[in-house]
C-alpha positions in Angstrom: 84.3 26.8 -1.7 82.5 28.2 1.3 84.8 29.5 4.2 83.2 30.6 7.6 84.4 34.1 9.0 85.5 34.5 12.5 82.2 36.1 13.4 80.1 33.2 12.4 82.3 30.8 14.0 82.0 32.8 17.4 78.2 32.7 17.0 78.2 28.8 16.6 80.3 28.4 19.7 78.1 30.7 21.8 75.0 28.7 20.8 76.8 25.3 21.8 77.9 26.6 25.1 74.2 27.9 25.8 73.0 24.5 25.2 75.5 22.9 27.5 74.6 25.0 30.5 70.9 24.0 30.6 70.2 22.7 34.1 69.2 19.0 34.2 66.2 19.5 36.3 64.7 21.8 33.6 65.1 19.0 31.0 63.5 16.6 33.3 60.3 19.0 33.9 59.9 19.7 30.3 59.7 15.9 29.6 57.2 15.2 32.4 55.0 18.1 30.9 55.1 16.6 27.5 54.1 13.3 28.8 51.2 14.8 30.9 49.7 16.5 27.9 49.8 13.2 25.8 48.0 11.4 28.6 45.2 14.2 29.1 44.7 13.9 25.3 44.1 10.2 25.6 41.6 10.6 28.5 39.4 13.1 26.8 39.5 10.9 23.6 38.4 7.8 25.4 35.6 9.6 27.3 34.3 11.1 23.8 34.2 7.7 22.4 32.3 6.3 25.4 29.7 9.0 25.1 29.2 8.4 21.4 28.9 4.7 21.9 26.2 5.3 24.6 24.3 7.6 22.5 24.3 5.2 19.8 23.0 2.4 21.7 20.1 4.4 23.5 18.3 6.0 20.5 14.7 5.3 20.9 13.2 5.5 17.4 15.6 5.4 14.5 19.2 4.3 13.5 21.1 7.1 12.2 24.7 7.4 11.1 24.1 11.1 11.8 21.2 13.2 12.6 21.9 15.2 9.3 23.3 12.4 7.3 21.4 11.5 4.1 21.4 7.8 5.1 18.9 6.8 7.8 17.3 3.5 8.8 13.8 3.7 10.3 12.2 0.8 12.4 8.6 0.0 11.7 7.5 -0.2 15.3 8.6 3.5 15.7 6.6 4.6 12.7 2.8 4.4 13.4 0.2 4.6 10.7 -0.8 8.1 9.9 -4.5 7.7 11.3 -3.5 6.3 14.6 -2.6 9.6 16.1 -5.6 11.7 16.7 -3.5 14.8 17.6 -0.3 14.8 15.4 2.1 17.4 16.3 4.0 17.6 13.0 1.3 17.2 10.2 -2.3 18.5 9.9 -5.4 16.3 9.4 -8.6 17.7 7.6 -11.9 16.0 7.1 -13.7 15.8 3.9 -17.2 14.7 3.5 -18.2 12.1 0.9 -21.2 12.6 -1.4 -24.4 10.8 -0.5 -25.3 7.5 -2.0 -28.5 5.4 -2.3 -28.6 2.7 0.5 -30.6 0.4 -1.9 -27.7 -0.1 -4.0 -26.3 -2.9 -2.1 -26.5 -6.5 -3.5 -27.2 -10.0 -2.0 -25.1 -12.7 -0.5 -25.3 -16.5 -0.7 -22.5 -17.9 1.2 -22.1 -21.7 1.5 -22.4 -23.2 4.9 -18.8 -24.5 4.5 -17.6 -21.1 3.8 -19.5 -19.5 6.8 -17.9 -22.3 9.0 -14.4 -21.3 7.9 -15.4 -17.6 8.8 -16.3 -18.8 12.3 -13.2 -20.5 12.8 -11.0 -17.5 11.5 -8.6 -15.9 13.9 -10.0 -12.6 13.1 -12.8 -11.2 15.3 -14.4 -9.4 12.4 -14.8 -12.7 10.4 -16.2 -14.4 13.4 -18.9 -11.6 13.5 -19.4 -12.0 9.8 -20.0 -15.8 10.1 -22.9 -14.9 12.7 -24.4 -12.2 10.7 -24.4 -14.4 7.5 -25.8 -17.4 9.3 -28.6 -15.4 10.6 -29.2 -13.5 7.3 -29.2 -10.2 9.3 -29.6 -7.7 6.5 -29.3 -4.6 8.8 -26.1 -6.0 10.6 -24.6 -7.1 7.2 -24.9 -3.2 6.1 -23.4 -2.1 9.4 -20.4 -4.5 8.9 -19.7 -2.9 5.6 -19.9 0.6 7.1 -23.4 1.3 5.8 -25.5 3.5 8.2 -28.1 6.1 6.8 -27.9 8.1 10.0 -24.2 8.8 9.5 -22.6 11.2 7.2 -19.2 9.7 6.2 -16.2 11.5 5.6 -12.4 10.9 4.8 -9.3 12.3 6.1 -6.4 14.1 4.3 -2.9 14.6 5.9 -0.7 17.4 5.0 3.0 17.3 5.6 5.9 19.8 5.2 9.3 18.9 4.0 9.3 15.1 3.9 10.7 12.2 2.3 8.1 9.7 1.1 9.1 6.2 -0.1 7.2 4.0 -2.7 6.0 1.8 0.3 4.3 4.8 1.8 6.7 5.6 4.5 6.8 9.4 5.3 9.7 10.8 7.3 10.7 14.4 8.1 13.7 15.6 6.3 15.3 17.1 9.5 13.6 15.7 12.6 13.3 12.3 14.0 9.7 11.8 12.9 8.0 9.1 10.6 4.5 7.5 9.8 3.5 4.9 7.4 0.4 4.9 4.9 -1.5 1.8 4.4 -3.1 -0.4 3.1 -2.4 -4.0 4.1 1.1 -4.1 5.6 4.4 -2.5 5.4 8.2 -3.6 5.5 9.8 -3.7 9.0 12.3 -1.2 8.2 12.9 1.8 5.9 16.2 2.8 4.4 16.1 6.5 3.5 18.7 7.8 1.1 18.6 11.4 0.8 21.3 11.7 -2.1 20.2 12.0 -5.6 16.5 12.3 -4.7 14.2 14.7 -6.8 12.4 17.5 -4.8 8.9 18.4 -5.7 7.1 21.6 -4.3 3.8 19.8 -4.0 2.4 16.3 -4.6 -0.5 13.9 -3.6 0.7 10.5 -2.5 -1.1 7.4 -2.7 1.8 5.2 -2.5 1.5 2.0 -0.3 3.2 -1.3 0.2 2.0 -3.7 -2.4 0.1 -1.2 -4.2 1.3 -1.9 -7.7 -0.6 -5.1 -7.4 -3.9 -6.0 -9.3 -6.3 -5.6 -6.4 -4.2 -3.3 -4.2 -3.7 -0.6 -6.5 -7.3 0.3 -7.6 -9.1 -1.0 -4.4 -6.8 0.4 -1.7 -4.6 3.1 -3.4 -6.4 4.7 -6.2 -9.6 5.0 -4.4 -8.0 7.5 -2.1 -8.2 10.1 -4.9 -12.0 10.1 -4.1 -11.3 12.9 -1.5 -10.0 15.3 -4.1 -11.9 17.3 -6.6 -11.4 16.8 -10.3 -9.3 20.0 -10.6 -7.2 19.0 -7.6 -6.4 15.5 -9.2 -5.5 17.1 -12.5 -3.4 20.0 -11.3 -1.0 18.0 -8.8 1.5 15.4 -9.3 0.3 12.0 -8.1 2.9 10.0 -6.4 2.5 6.1 -6.6 4.5 3.1 -5.8 5.3 2.1 -9.3 4.4 3.3 -12.8 3.8 0.0 -14.3 1.6 -0.4 -17.2 -1.4 -1.6 -15.2 -1.1 1.3 -12.7 -0.8 3.8 -15.6 -4.0 2.3 -17.3 -6.1 2.6 -14.3 -4.7 6.4 -13.8 -5.7 7.1 -17.3 -9.3 5.9 -16.6 -9.7 8.5 -13.7 -8.2 11.2 -16.0 -4.7 11.5 -14.6 -2.2 12.8 -17.2 0.9 10.3 -17.2 3.1 13.4 -17.2 1.8 14.2 -13.7 2.6 10.7 -12.3 5.7 10.2 -10.2 7.1 7.1 -8.3 9.8 5.8 -6.2 11.2 7.6 -3.3 11.0 11.6 -3.4 11.3 14.6 -1.4 8.3 17.2 -1.0 7.9 20.7 0.3 4.3 19.9 0.7 2.7 16.5 0.6 -1.0 15.6 0.8 -1.9 12.0 1.8 -5.5 10.9 1.5 -7.1 8.1 3.6 -6.8 5.1 1.3 -9.1 1.9 1.3 -8.7 -0.5 4.2 -6.9 -3.6 3.5 -9.2 -5.9 1.4 -12.3 -3.7 2.1 -12.5 -0.3 0.6 -15.8 1.6 1.7 -19.1 2.1 0.0 -18.1 5.7 -1.0 -14.6 4.8 -2.4 -16.1 2.1 -4.5 -18.9 4.2 -5.8 -16.6 7.0 -6.6 -14.4 4.6 -8.7 -17.4 2.8 -10.4 -18.7 6.2 -11.5 -15.4 7.7 -12.5 -14.7 4.9 -14.9 -18.0 3.8 -16.3 -18.0 6.6 -18.9 -15.0 5.2 -20.3 -16.4 1.6 -20.6 -18.6 0.5 -23.5 -21.7 -1.3 -22.1 -24.2 -3.6 -24.0 -27.1 -5.7 -23.0 -25.6 -8.4 -20.6 -25.6 -11.4 -22.8 -22.7 -13.7 -21.7 -21.2 -16.1 -19.0 -17.8 -15.1 -18.2 -15.3 -17.9 -16.9 -12.0 -16.9 -15.2 -9.0 -19.0 -15.7 -5.9 -19.0 -13.5 -2.8 -20.6 -15.1 0.1 -18.8 -13.0 -0.7 -19.7 -9.5 -3.4 -21.7 -7.6 -4.3 -23.6 -10.8 -7.1 -25.9 -10.6 -6.3 -29.3 -11.8 -9.7 -30.2 -13.3 -10.4 -26.8 -15.0 -11.3 -28.5 -18.2 -14.3 -30.3 -16.6 -15.5 -27.0 -15.0 -15.2 -25.1 -18.4 -17.2 -27.7 -20.1 -20.0 -27.5 -17.6 -20.0 -23.8 -17.8 -20.1 -24.0 -21.6 -23.2 -26.4 -21.7 -25.0 -24.2 -19.1 -24.4 -21.0 -21.3 -25.6 -23.0 -24.4 -28.8 -24.1 -22.7 -29.5 -20.6 -21.2 -28.9 -19.1 -24.7 -26.1 -17.0 -23.5 -22.5 -16.5 -25.0 -19.7 -18.1 -23.2 -16.4 -16.1 -22.7 -13.1 -17.4 -21.3 -11.2 -15.0 -19.4 -7.6 -16.5 -19.5 -4.7 -14.8 -17.8 -2.3 -15.9 -20.3 -3.8 -13.6 -22.8 -5.2 -10.5 -21.4 -6.3 -7.7 -23.3 -6.1 -4.0 -22.2 -7.6 -3.0 -19.0 -10.4 -1.2 -20.8 -11.4 -4.2 -22.8 -11.3 -6.4 -19.8 -13.6 -4.0 -17.8 -16.0 -4.2 -21.0 -16.1 -8.0 -20.9 -17.2 -7.9 -17.1 -19.6 -5.0 -17.8 -21.6 -7.0 -20.7 -21.5 -10.4 -18.7 -24.8 -11.5 -16.9 -22.8 -14.3 -15.0 -19.1 -14.0 -13.7 -17.8 -17.3 -12.4 -14.2 -18.3 -11.4 -11.5 -18.9 -8.6 -10.8 -16.4 -6.1 -8.1 -13.9 -7.5 -7.1 -10.6 -8.8 -9.1 -11.1 -12.0 -12.2 -10.3 -10.1 -11.2 -6.8 -9.4 -12.8 -6.1 -12.9 -16.2 -6.4 -11.2 -16.1 -2.9 -10.5 -17.3 -2.2 -14.1 -20.2 -5.1 -13.8 -23.8 -3.8 -14.1 -25.9 -4.0 -11.1 -27.8 -7.2 -10.7 -25.0 -9.3 -12.3 -24.4 -12.7 -10.6 -21.1 -13.6 -9.3 -20.0 -17.2 -8.5 -16.6 -17.2 -6.7 -14.6 -20.5 -5.8 -13.7 -19.2 -2.5 -10.9 -20.9 -0.5 -11.6 -22.0 3.0 -8.8 -19.9 4.4 -9.3 -16.8 2.5 -10.3 -13.3 2.9 -13.9 -11.9 1.7 -12.7 -8.9 -0.5 -14.8 -10.0 -3.6 -17.8 -10.9 -1.5 -17.8 -7.4 -0.2 -17.1 -5.9 -3.5 -20.0 -7.6 -5.0 -22.1 -6.4 -2.0 -21.3 -2.8 -2.4 -21.7 -2.8 -6.0 -25.2 -4.1 -6.0 -24.4 -7.7 -7.4 -25.7 -11.1 -6.4 -22.8 -13.1 -4.8 -22.7 -16.9 -4.4 -19.7 -18.8 -2.8 -18.5 -22.2 -3.7 -15.9 -23.8 -1.5 -12.4 -24.1 -3.1 -10.6 -26.9 -1.1 -6.8 -27.0 -0.5 -6.4 -29.3 -3.7 -7.8 -26.6 -5.8 -11.0 -28.5 -6.6 -14.8 -27.7 -6.1 -17.8 -29.8 -5.9 -19.3 -29.7 -9.5 -22.8 -30.0 -8.2 -22.7 -26.9 -6.2 -21.2 -25.1 -9.2 -24.3 -26.2 -11.3 -26.6 -25.3 -8.6 -25.1 -21.8 -8.2 -25.4 -21.4 -12.2 -28.9 -22.4 -12.1 -29.9 -20.0 -9.2 -28.2 -17.1 -11.3 -30.4 -18.2 -14.1 -33.5 -17.9 -12.0 -32.6 -14.4 -10.9 -32.1 -13.3 -14.5 -34.0 -15.9 -16.8 
């Protein structure tokens, strides 16, 4: 049992008496002071919240949770294309001259009057200009339209970046500062969400990643041709960054001697990043086309051209009367003593074999579509008959022209039909060119 001593009892009484004699005014002042401190804290907290809200709603270029946060959202309107800025402040641009080429390598174009009229009505000024050139058959202006001018030495550009994050869609953003650009190509997404967590960092890489560049046309004719600006040694000794490492992309990279171990995709971080000027949307340059052609041809087995190749689409824009077209082409091939070959998108072989088919055909005929990208391997003088949609781009016309092929257009109407008589006329014209 605990018993308090007289000394401890006296101490307790003293403390109680001291509390009793505190003046009431002092207690009142203490309460006022405590309330004032709370009020001041509330005012400062409110002001801080107002400031943060104002900053958040007045940021001009990007939407950040924090400038150093691993999560960022960049708006497309604040990320210009790389080459729009002639004097960039945060990356360097160098020019590299392309090798010369023979101006006589170009082909011929026979555009149907209906297709010329559709170009004239197109909303693009360049297509309206092309319609005038084709209707007048102005060969010099046709060359200028495709960037061919013997008096000009053509060069391409390479941009060099430091400490950047690059997405599979071709967006390039600085890892620390509020800076971003886009590479392209045709189009880009409206926004880009960058997530710095769990990204692989590479010391040095070459990026040819673009929006849509995993596609059958867009990869070889817009992304891949960007590698024309690098030497064989530079291509082989650097990591190559692409949008997607799909089977088709990897087959093309193999053809230009890129080791699959050196291919990376998706969103990455790079200490040093090189970005070449890629092919324009739907219209790679003569220099880019010739580089790709000359690079892949040693890997393509070629014989004497002895066949008519008909392209068949079964997945989209299917032609309802294709059987009749096939019968017409088969009969023509028989009369012309040529082999008939059907290029059916339901059972496509490897890319190498596809290129061989086109390389060994004297006539290629079919609807507008990605299958015609294989014209890159066709021998000069090959005849190309394209069923061209009234509202369509002219990428395969330009490709044929730059490869030295003879191009004929046949109007493909909205119901996916063609005039059979015009098809036969085009085939006969091809046969007269190469009897």
